[in-house]
C-alpha positions in Angstrom: 0.0 0.0 0.0 1.3 3.5 -0.8 2.2 6.0 1.9 -0.4 8.4 0.5 -3.1 5.7 0.9 -2.1 5.0 4.4 -2.4 8.7 5.3 -5.9 8.7 3.8 -7.0 5.7 5.9 -5.6 7.2 9.1 -7.5 10.4 8.4 -10.7 8.5 7.8 -10.4 6.4 10.9 -9.8 9.5 13.1 -13.0 11.1 11.7 -15.1 8.0 11.7 -18.1 7.8 14.1 -17.6 5.5 17.1 -19.9 2.6 17.3 -19.8 0.6 20.5 -17.9 -2.8 20.1 -17.8 -2.2 16.3 -14.9 0.2 15.9 -12.3 -2.5 15.7 -14.2 -4.5 13.2 -15.0 -1.4 11.1 -11.4 -0.5 11.0 -10.3 -4.0 9.9 -13.0 -4.0 7.1 -12.0 -0.4 6.0 -8.3 -1.4 5.9 -9.1 -4.5 3.9 -11.2 -2.7 1.3 -9.1 0.4 0.8 -5.9 -1.6 1.0 -7.0 -3.9 -1.8 -8.1 -0.9 -3.9 -4.8 1.0 -3.4 -2.7 -2.1 -4.0 -4.6 -2.7 -7.2 -4.0 0.9 -8.4 -0.3 0.8 -7.4 0.2 -2.5 -9.2 -1.4 -1.1 -12.4 0.7 2.0 -12.2 3.9 -0.2 -12.0 2.9 -2.0 -15.1 2.4 1.1 -17.3 4.8 1.5 -20.1 4.8 5.0 -21.6 5.7 5.7 -25.2 9.1 7.3 -25.7 9.0 10.9 -26.9 11.8 11.6 -29.3 14.2 14.5 -28.3 15.1 16.7 -31.2 18.2 19.0 -31.5 16.4 22.3 -31.8 18.0 25.3 -30.0 16.8 28.9 -29.9 19.4 31.6 -29.6 18.2 34.5 -27.3 20.9 37.2 -27.3 23.7 34.6 -27.1 21.9 32.3 -24.7 20.9 29.0 -26.3 17.7 27.4 -25.0 17.0 23.9 -26.1 13.5 22.9 -27.3 13.8 19.2 -27.8 10.0 18.7 -28.3 9.5 21.3 -31.0 8.5 18.5 -33.4 5.3 18.0 -31.4 4.1 21.4 -32.6 3.5 20.0 -36.1 0.1 18.8 -35.1 -0.7 17.4 -38.6 2.4 15.2 -38.8 2.2 11.4 -38.7 4.9 11.2 -36.0 2.8 13.3 -33.6 -0.4 11.4 -34.5 1.5 8.1 -33.8 2.8 9.3 -30.4 -0.7 10.5 -29.4 -2.2 7.1 -30.4 0.5 5.2 -28.4 -0.2 7.4 -25.4 -3.9 6.8 -25.6 -3.3 3.1 -25.6 -1.7 3.5 -22.2 -4.1 6.0 -20.8 -7.5 4.7 -21.8 -7.3 1.1 -20.5 -6.0 2.5 -17.2 -8.8 5.0 -16.8 -11.5 2.4 -17.8 -10.2 0.1 -15.1 -10.6 2.6 -12.2 -13.4 1.2 -9.9 -15.3 4.5 -9.5 -15.1 5.7 -13.1 -18.4 4.2 -14.2 -20.1 5.5 -11.0 -19.0 9.1 -11.7 -19.7 8.8 -15.4 -23.3 7.6 -14.7 -23.9 10.3 -12.1 -22.5 13.2 -14.1 -24.6 12.1 -17.1 -27.7 12.2 -14.9 -26.9 15.7 -13.7 -26.2 17.0 -17.2 -29.3 15.5 -18.8 -31.8 18.3 -18.6 -33.3 20.6 -21.3 -31.9 24.1 -21.6 -32.5 27.1 -23.8 -30.3 30.0 -24.5 -31.2 33.7 -24.3 -33.0 34.5 -27.6 -31.9 37.1 -30.1 -34.8 39.1 -31.6 -34.6 40.3 -35.2 -37.4 41.2 -37.6 -40.1 40.0 -35.1 -38.5 36.5 -35.0 -36.9 34.8 -32.0 -33.6 33.0 -32.6 -32.3 30.7 -29.9 -30.5 27.5 -29.1 -32.1 24.5 -27.4 -30.6 21.3 -26.1 -32.7 18.4 -25.1 -30.2 17.3 -22.5 -27.4 15.2 -23.9 -27.0 16.6 -27.4 -23.3 17.3 -28.1 -24.1 20.7 -29.5 -27.3 22.9 -29.2 -29.3 23.3 -32.5 -30.5 26.8 -33.5 -34.3 27.4 -33.8 -36.5 30.2 -35.0 -40.0 31.1 -34.0 -42.5 34.0 -34.6 -42.8 35.5 -31.2 -43.3 33.6 -27.9 -46.2 31.5 -29.2 -45.0 30.7 -32.7 -44.1 27.2 -33.8 -40.4 26.5 -33.5 -38.5 25.7 -36.7 -35.0 24.2 -36.9 -32.4 26.5 -38.6 -29.2 24.6 -38.0 -28.4 21.3 -36.2 -24.6 21.4 -35.7 -24.6 17.8 -34.6 -25.1 16.6 -38.2 -22.5 18.9 -39.7 -19.8 16.5 -38.7 -20.5 13.1 -37.3 -17.4 13.0 -35.0 -18.0 16.5 -33.6 -14.8 17.9 -35.0 -16.7 20.9 -36.4 -18.4 23.0 -33.7 -20.8 25.9 -34.0 -18.9 28.7 -32.4 -21.2 31.7 -32.9 -24.1 33.0 -35.0 -26.1 36.1 -35.7 -29.3 36.7 -37.7 -29.7 39.6 -40.1 -32.0 42.5 -39.0 -34.6 41.5 -41.6 -34.5 37.9 -40.2 -33.9 36.5 -43.7 -30.3 35.4 -43.3 -28.2 33.9 -40.6 -24.4 34.0 -40.5 -22.7 31.3 -38.4 -19.1 30.4 -37.6 -17.6 26.9 -37.5 -14.5 26.0 -35.6 -12.5 23.0 -36.6 -11.0 20.8 -33.9 -11.7 23.3 -31.1 -9.4 25.9 -32.7 -10.0 29.7 -32.4 -10.1 30.1 -36.2 -13.6 30.4 -37.6 -15.0 30.0 -41.0 -18.2 32.0 -41.6 -21.1 30.8 -43.7 -24.5 32.4 -44.5 -27.8 30.5 -44.4 -30.9 31.6 -46.3 -33.7 31.0 -43.8 -36.4 30.7 -46.5 -34.7 27.9 -48.3 -32.8 26.4 -45.4 -29.7 26.3 -47.6 -26.3 28.0 -47.4 -25.3 30.7 -49.8 -22.0 30.6 -51.7 -20.5 33.1 -49.2 -17.6 31.8 -47.1 -15.4 34.0 -44.9 -12.2 32.5 -43.5 -9.6 33.3 -40.8 -11.9 35.1 -38.4 -10.6 35.0 -34.9 -11.4 36.8 -31.6 -14.3 38.7 -33.2 -18.0 39.2 -33.1 -20.3 39.6 -36.1 -22.2 42.8 -36.7 -24.8 43.2 -39.4 -25.5 46.5 -41.1 -29.1 47.7 -40.7 -29.9 47.1 -44.3 -29.0 43.3 -43.9 -26.8 43.5 -47.0 -23.6 42.6 -45.2 -21.7 42.4 -41.9 -18.6 43.5 -40.2 -16.0 41.2 -38.6 -12.3 41.2 -37.8 -9.7 38.7 -39.1 -6.0 38.0 -39.4 -4.0 37.4 -42.5 -4.1 33.9 -43.8 -1.4 31.9 -42.0 1.3 30.0 -43.9 0.5 26.5 -45.1 0.8 23.9 -42.4 1.4 26.6 -39.8 -2.2 27.3 -38.9 -1.7 26.7 -35.2 1.8 28.1 -35.0 1.7 31.4 -36.9 2.2 34.6 -34.9 -1.0 36.6 -34.4 -0.5 40.0 -35.9 -2.2 42.3 -38.4 -5.8 41.9 -37.1 -8.1 44.3 -39.0 -11.8 45.0 -39.4 -13.5 43.8 -42.6 -16.8 44.2 -44.3 -18.4 41.4 -46.2 -21.2 42.1 -48.6 -23.6 39.2 -49.2 -23.0 37.6 -52.5 -19.4 38.8 -53.0 -16.3 36.5 -53.0 
């Protein structure tokens, strides 16, 4: 049994309620149960074999002081080497986590607590209410539209069907003042970069408009519903999407129907 586990047991025994003629038996039973669990965890930890992370020979020179960065190669998130290392790490981590005795208990309880319907604060444009609604366990909340408080809700976008694996997430959205269009931003893989698309609410289809490289920005429609303002950065170099320095942010105007 580990020293840490022993300390936990001592603390529990000191704070345990005293039951006449039962404290000794309770202590023995507690020691047996916790000792078995701790030994099981310790034994599993001793059998873990972690994948070796290659050390590169990259050095940065800061005013004559060289600072090694042996794991710079891991910043190439699209490389096969990084993907292989992550996969090998998961093969160690996932079986260990699945074997933890309380994992299923907490998973079940947290799922129960999270499983409740919820609705976002609506955005009102053109007499229409736009809002997101989640039935409980949906990965992402779909966007709905309805005419006033008593109108029949109609689905605008269900982000859960945009990508089956959830790699594309609905990051933000904004309806036009005339309630005929809705611009929405998709983030890939949890990144801050957004790609904006425009949906025609009458047809339920997206227009050809596509705005890329938006980041750290809101969307602001003009009152005539002919376009919107946003801020973006210059397109990063190829294969450097997550590494490029953030500079040169500027405000842009996109007119609907333009490239």
